C-alpha positions as CSV (number, residue, x, y, z in Angstrom):
1,X,106.3,104.1,85.0
2,X,105.3,104.6,88.6
3,X,106.6,102.0,91.0
4,X,103.5,100.0,91.8
5,X,101.9,100.6,88.0
6,X,102.6,96.7,87.4
7,X,100.3,96.1,90.7
8,X,96.0,95.7,90.5
9,X,94.7,96.1,93.6
10,X,90.6,95.2,94.7
11,X,89.7,97.6,97.4
12,X,86.9,96.4,99.7
13,X,87.3,99.2,102.0
14,X,85.2,101.7,103.7
15,X,85.2,104.4,106.3
16,X,88.9,105.6,106.7
17,X,91.6,103.1,108.2
18,X,91.6,100.6,105.3
19,X,91.4,103.7,102.5
20,X,94.3,105.2,103.7
21,X,96.1,102.0,103.4
22,X,94.8,101.8,99.8
23,X,95.9,105.5,99.1
24,X,99.2,104.7,99.7
25,X,99.3,102.2,96.8
26,X,97.1,104.4,94.4
27,X,99.2,107.6,94.8
28,X,101.9,105.5,93.6
29,X,100.7,103.8,90.4
30,X,98.9,100.8,91.6
31,X,95.4,100.1,89.4
32,X,92.8,100.7,92.3
33,X,89.6,99.1,91.7
34,X,87.3,100.5,94.8
35,X,84.4,97.9,94.9
36,X,80.8,98.6,96.5
37,X,77.7,97.9,96.3
38,X,75.3,99.5,94.1
39,X,72.6,102.1,95.0
40,X,69.9,99.4,95.0
41,X,71.9,97.0,97.1
42,X,73.2,99.8,99.8
43,X,70.5,101.7,100.1
44,X,71.0,105.3,100.0
45,X,74.7,105.0,98.6
46,X,76.4,107.9,100.6
47,X,79.7,107.7,102.0
48,X,80.6,106.6,105.3
49,X,83.2,109.6,105.7
50,X,80.6,112.1,104.8
51,X,79.6,114.0,101.2
52,X,80.5,111.3,98.7
53,X,81.8,114.7,96.7
54,X,83.2,116.5,100.0
55,X,86.8,117.0,101.0
56,X,87.3,113.8,103.2
57,X,86.1,111.4,100.1
58,X,87.9,113.0,97.8
59,X,91.2,113.2,99.6
60,X,90.8,109.3,100.9
61,X,89.9,107.8,97.2
62,X,91.9,109.9,94.6
63,X,93.5,107.8,91.8
64,X,91.2,105.1,92.4
65,X,88.6,103.6,89.6
66,X,85.0,102.4,90.9
67,X,83.0,99.7,90.4
68,X,79.5,99.0,92.0
69,X,79.6,95.4,92.5
70,X,76.9,93.5,94.6
71,X,78.7,90.6,96.6
72,X,75.4,89.4,98.0
73,X,74.3,88.2,94.7
74,X,76.1,85.1,93.0
75,X,76.3,86.4,89.9
76,X,78.1,89.7,92.0
77,X,80.4,87.0,94.0
78,X,81.3,85.3,90.6
79,X,82.5,88.2,89.1
80,X,84.3,89.5,92.1
81,X,86.5,86.3,92.0
82,X,87.0,86.9,88.4
83,X,88.7,89.9,89.3
84,X,90.4,88.3,92.0
85,X,92.2,85.7,90.0
86,X,94.2,88.3,88.3
87,X,94.7,90.6,91.1
88,X,97.7,91.3,93.2
89,X,96.1,92.7,96.2
90,X,92.8,92.6,98.1
91,X,92.3,94.8,100.9
92,X,89.5,94.9,103.1
93,X,88.0,96.1,106.8
94,X,84.9,93.8,106.8
95,X,84.2,92.2,110.3
96,X,85.2,88.6,110.3
97,X,81.9,87.0,109.9
98,X,81.0,89.4,107.2
99,X,83.9,88.9,104.9
100,X,83.2,84.7,105.5
101,X,79.5,85.1,105.1
102,X,80.0,87.2,101.8
103,X,82.6,84.3,101.0
104,X,85.6,87.1,100.3
105,X,87.5,86.0,103.0
106,X,91.5,84.9,102.4
107,X,91.0,81.1,102.3
108,X,88.1,81.9,99.5
109,X,90.1,84.6,97.8
110,X,93.4,82.2,98.0
111,X,91.7,79.2,96.4
112,X,91.4,80.9,93.2
113,X,94.5,83.1,93.6
114,X,97.4,81.4,95.6
115,X,99.4,84.2,95.1
116,X,97.3,86.9,96.3
117,X,98.3,89.3,98.9
118,X,95.2,89.6,101.0
119,X,95.4,92.7,103.5
120,X,92.8,93.4,106.3
121,X,92.2,96.1,109.0
122,X,90.0,95.9,112.0
123,X,89.2,97.5,115.5
124,X,90.7,95.0,117.8
125,X,92.4,92.4,115.7
126,X,91.2,89.1,113.7
127,X,90.7,87.4,116.9
128,X,90.7,87.3,120.7
129,X,88.3,88.4,123.4
130,X,87.4,91.9,121.2
131,X,88.0,90.5,117.6
132,X,84.2,90.9,116.9
133,X,84.0,94.5,118.0
134,X,83.7,97.1,115.8
135,X,86.2,99.7,116.2
136,X,86.3,103.5,115.5
137,X,88.9,105.8,116.4
138,X,87.9,107.5,119.2
139,X,86.9,104.5,121.5
140,X,90.5,103.1,120.6
141,X,92.0,106.3,121.3
142,X,90.8,105.9,124.7
143,X,91.6,102.5,125.1
144,X,95.1,102.7,123.7
145,X,95.9,105.1,126.6
146,X,96.5,107.7,124.4
147,X,93.9,110.2,125.6
148,X,95.4,109.8,129.4
149,X,98.6,111.7,128.1
150,X,96.8,113.7,125.9
151,X,95.9,117.3,127.4
152,X,96.6,119.5,130.9
153,X,97.7,117.9,134.0
154,X,94.3,117.7,135.7
155,X,92.2,118.5,132.8
156,X,90.8,114.9,132.0
157,X,91.5,112.8,128.9
158,X,91.4,114.7,125.7
159,X,91.3,112.8,122.0
160,X,93.7,113.9,119.3
161,X,92.3,116.3,116.9
162,X,92.8,113.8,114.0
163,X,91.6,109.9,113.6
164,X,95.0,109.1,114.7
165,X,94.3,105.3,114.9
166,X,92.8,105.3,112.0
167,X,95.5,106.5,109.9
168,X,98.1,105.3,111.6
169,X,96.8,101.7,111.0
170,X,96.2,102.4,107.6
171,X,100.1,103.4,107.2
172,X,100.8,100.4,109.0
173,X,98.9,98.1,106.6
174,X,100.0,99.9,103.3
175,X,103.6,99.0,104.7
176,X,102.6,95.6,105.5
177,X,101.3,95.1,102.0
178,X,104.4,96.5,100.2
179,X,106.6,93.8,102.7
180,X,104.3,91.3,101.2
181,X,104.8,91.9,97.7
182,X,108.7,92.0,98.2
183,X,108.2,88.5,100.0
184,X,106.1,87.4,97.0
185,X,108.9,88.9,94.7
186,X,111.4,86.5,96.1
187,X,109.3,83.1,96.9
188,X,106.0,83.5,94.6
189,X,104.2,82.8,97.8
190,X,101.2,85.3,98.7
191,X,100.0,85.7,102.3
192,X,97.6,87.5,104.8
193,X,98.4,90.8,106.2
194,X,96.7,92.5,108.9
195,X,96.6,94.8,111.5
196,X,94.2,96.9,113.9
197,X,93.6,100.1,115.2
198,X,94.5,99.0,118.7
199,X,97.7,97.6,117.3
200,X,98.8,100.8,115.5
201,X,98.0,102.8,118.5
202,X,99.8,101.1,120.9
203,X,102.7,101.1,118.6
204,X,102.1,104.6,118.2
205,X,102.8,105.4,121.8
206,X,106.2,104.6,121.4
207,X,108.6,105.9,124.1
208,X,105.8,106.7,126.2
209,X,104.6,103.0,126.1
210,X,107.9,101.6,126.5
211,X,107.9,103.6,129.9
212,X,105.6,101.0,130.9
213,X,106.4,97.8,129.3
214,X,110.1,98.1,130.6
215,X,109.8,100.1,134.1
216,X,105.8,99.7,134.6
217,X,105.8,103.7,134.9
218,X,102.4,105.0,134.1
219,X,102.9,108.3,132.0
220,X,100.6,110.9,132.7
221,X,99.3,114.2,131.0
222,X,102.2,116.9,130.3
223,X,100.3,119.6,128.4
224,X,102.5,121.3,126.0
225,X,105.8,120.6,128.0
226,X,107.8,117.4,126.8
227,X,107.8,114.5,129.0
228,X,111.7,114.5,129.4
229,X,112.9,117.6,127.8
230,X,113.0,120.9,129.6
231,X,112.6,123.7,128.4
232,X,110.5,122.4,125.3
233,X,106.9,123.7,124.9
234,X,104.7,126.3,124.0
235,X,105.8,129.6,125.4
236,X,104.3,133.0,125.8
237,X,104.9,135.7,123.0
238,X,103.3,139.4,122.8
239,X,100.8,138.4,120.3
240,X,100.5,134.6,121.0
241,X,102.3,131.5,121.6
242,X,105.5,129.8,120.0
243,X,106.9,126.3,120.4
244,X,110.5,126.5,121.5
245,X,112.8,123.7,122.0
246,X,116.0,124.2,124.2
247,X,116.6,121.3,126.4
248,X,120.4,120.8,125.7
249,X,123.2,122.7,127.7
250,X,124.2,124.1,124.2
251,X,120.6,125.3,123.0
252,X,119.8,126.6,126.3
253,X,122.7,129.2,126.4
254,X,122.1,130.0,122.6
255,X,118.3,130.8,123.7
256,X,119.5,133.0,126.5
257,X,121.9,135.0,124.3
258,X,119.4,135.1,121.4
259,X,117.0,137.0,123.4
260,X,119.4,138.9,125.7
261,X,118.5,137.1,128.8
262,X,121.9,136.6,130.2
263,X,119.8,136.9,133.9
264,X,118.6,133.8,133.0
265,X,121.5,132.0,131.9
266,X,123.3,132.9,134.9
267,X,120.9,131.9,137.6
268,X,122.6,129.2,139.4
269,X,119.4,126.9,139.8
270,X,119.2,126.7,136.0
271,X,122.7,126.1,135.1
272,X,122.6,122.0,134.8
273,X,119.8,120.2,132.9
274,X,118.6,118.1,135.4
275,X,118.0,121.5,137.8
276,X,116.1,122.6,134.9
277,X,113.8,119.7,134.5
278,X,113.2,119.7,138.3
279,X,112.2,123.4,138.3
280,X,110.4,123.2,135.1
281,X,107.1,125.2,136.4
282,X,109.2,128.0,137.6
283,X,111.8,127.7,134.8
284,X,108.9,128.0,132.2
285,X,107.4,131.1,133.9
286,X,110.7,132.5,134.0
287,X,111.3,131.9,130.0
288,X,107.5,133.4,129.6
289,X,108.5,136.8,131.2
290,X,111.3,136.9,128.6
291,X,109.5,135.5,125.7
292,X,106.5,138.0,126.5
293,X,108.9,140.6,125.1
294,X,109.1,139.8,121.5
295,X,106.3,139.1,119.0
296,X,105.9,135.6,117.6
297,X,107.7,136.4,114.0
298,X,110.6,138.2,116.5
299,X,111.0,134.8,118.3
300,X,111.0,132.4,115.2
301,X,113.2,134.8,113.3
302,X,116.0,135.3,116.2
303,X,115.8,131.8,117.9
304,X,116.2,130.1,114.5
305,X,119.2,132.2,113.1
306,X,120.7,131.4,116.7
307,X,119.8,127.5,115.8
308,X,117.4,127.0,118.5
309,X,114.3,125.1,117.2
310,X,110.9,127.7,117.1
311,X,108.1,127.6,115.1
312,X,104.5,129.3,115.5
313,X,101.5,127.8,116.6
314,X,99.5,128.0,113.1
315,X,95.9,127.2,112.4
316,X,95.2,124.7,109.7
317,X,95.0,127.7,106.9
318,X,97.9,129.1,108.2
319,X,99.8,125.6,108.0
320,X,99.2,125.3,104.3
321,X,100.1,129.0,103.4
322,X,103.3,128.8,105.1
323,X,106.1,129.6,102.4
324,X,107.6,126.2,103.0
325,X,104.4,124.1,102.8
326,X,104.0,126.0,99.6
327,X,107.3,125.1,98.6
328,X,106.7,121.4,99.1
329,X,103.5,121.7,97.2
330,X,101.5,119.6,99.9
331,X,98.3,120.0,98.0
332,X,97.6,119.7,94.8
333,X,94.8,119.6,92.3
334,X,92.9,116.5,90.9
335,X,90.3,117.1,88.2
336,X,86.8,116.1,89.1
337,X,84.4,116.1,85.8
338,X,81.7,118.2,87.8
339,X,83.9,119.6,90.8
340,X,86.2,120.8,88.6
341,X,90.3,120.8,89.8
342,X,89.7,119.9,93.6
343,X,93.0,120.4,95.8
344,X,94.1,117.4,97.7
345,X,96.9,116.5,99.9
346,X,100.0,114.7,98.4
347,X,101.8,111.7,99.4
348,X,104.7,113.2,101.9
349,X,107.0,110.3,100.3
350,X,109.5,111.5,97.8
351,X,111.6,109.1,95.3
352,X,114.4,110.6,93.6
353,X,113.6,108.3,90.7
354,X,109.7,109.1,90.5
355,X,109.2,112.8,91.0
356,X,105.7,113.7,92.0
357,X,103.6,115.1,89.1
358,X,102.0,118.2,89.8
359,X,98.5,116.8,89.3
360,X,96.7,113.8,90.5
361,X,95.8,111.2,88.1
362,X,92.3,111.3,89.0
363,X,89.8,112.4,91.4
364,X,87.7,109.9,93.5
365,X,85.2,108.2,91.3
366,X,81.3,108.1,92.1
367,X,79.9,104.8,92.8
368,X,80.5,102.6,90.2
369,X,81.8,105.3,87.9
370,X,84.0,103.1,86.0
371,X,82.0,99.6,86.0
372,X,81.6,99.3,82.4
373,X,85.3,100.0,81.4
374,X,86.6,97.8,84.1
375,X,84.4,94.9,83.4
376,X,85.1,95.1,79.8
377,X,89.0,94.8,80.8
378,X,87.9,91.4,82.4
379,X,86.2,90.1,79.3
380,X,82.6,90.8,79.6
381,X,80.7,91.9,76.6
382,X,78.7,94.9,76.5
383,X,75.3,92.2,76.4
384,X,76.7,91.1,79.7
385,X,77.3,94.1,81.3
386,X,73.9,95.3,80.6
387,X,72.2,92.1,81.7
388,X,74.2,92.7,84.7
389,X,72.9,96.3,85.4
390,X,69.4,95.3,84.8
391,X,69.6,92.7,87.2
392,X,71.4,95.0,90.0
393,X,74.7,93.0,90.1
394,X,76.3,96.1,89.0
């Protein structure tokens, strides 16, 4: 039994942030029912993130079952509420006006199930001056300040290469759901859990944000260099670049000894950490003159042997083919009825009591793939299901 095998989740989410939260629950055994509009009600019925059977959708929605349900139809809404009565969690990322118009907001669901954990994700929060705005990752990356500290000094703002605010908000919402489930376990009380892309991204600024909140310091771009620690960044090898971290006195000495750079270690201006930080530009140039004598493989081998953190700068293919990544088994298959075994990225959480299997339970469902089986579980007779299908409700 997986840790969340006793939890049933109704998933009303779309795009990326909400599905990221639900994926956490699905990967650890929750019975997740992904609810979306039937093709006749939603138009083309294609995925927001791209091809329905493409890698993005498959990775976001694995381990879920699919129910196509028209919430705009009174019978569809009645069916949803029937499901909600026995659900543990409802997750949604509608605009506030939409969920109230559909009557699937927290108060409406709470009226039929007071113990429900109702989880919401939005761009900017559930209320406030921007509460009604739609939020997307790149816009939030810019508004949160993240783009202003990404990239080389003077290069102008740069976005991070993944949907960092979406995935961060999804991770935080997933944690919030688990906290609410623990609270309900003790008290029997349900509650509304919510976060937003903006809140998540400001939190993820971490020490860069605290530099402003505590000291009104506005961080800038540092490129590949660490804002505080020196030397820590990307350095030149004879065949590319490597990341090296040797900021402490002990690591600095180990770095110089490992590469035979006694002349660098003995330079009086580089003997103290504070001086190395103050002279960072000159120091980096002198380090590059040393590291450029070695290949990437040589630097990685010799520096790690000396206890100095060092690693290659891989492309994504190289990352997944790395021997440690393969050892960790970060990609594993899900069996799709038409695509065959699709390899997806597993949860990074490891529990000794619940070792991860070597396969996902199921691939992402097509729209409404499991409608009949799900509705039968909730007491719908075959004749009722067929009537709902003819009426376009499912």
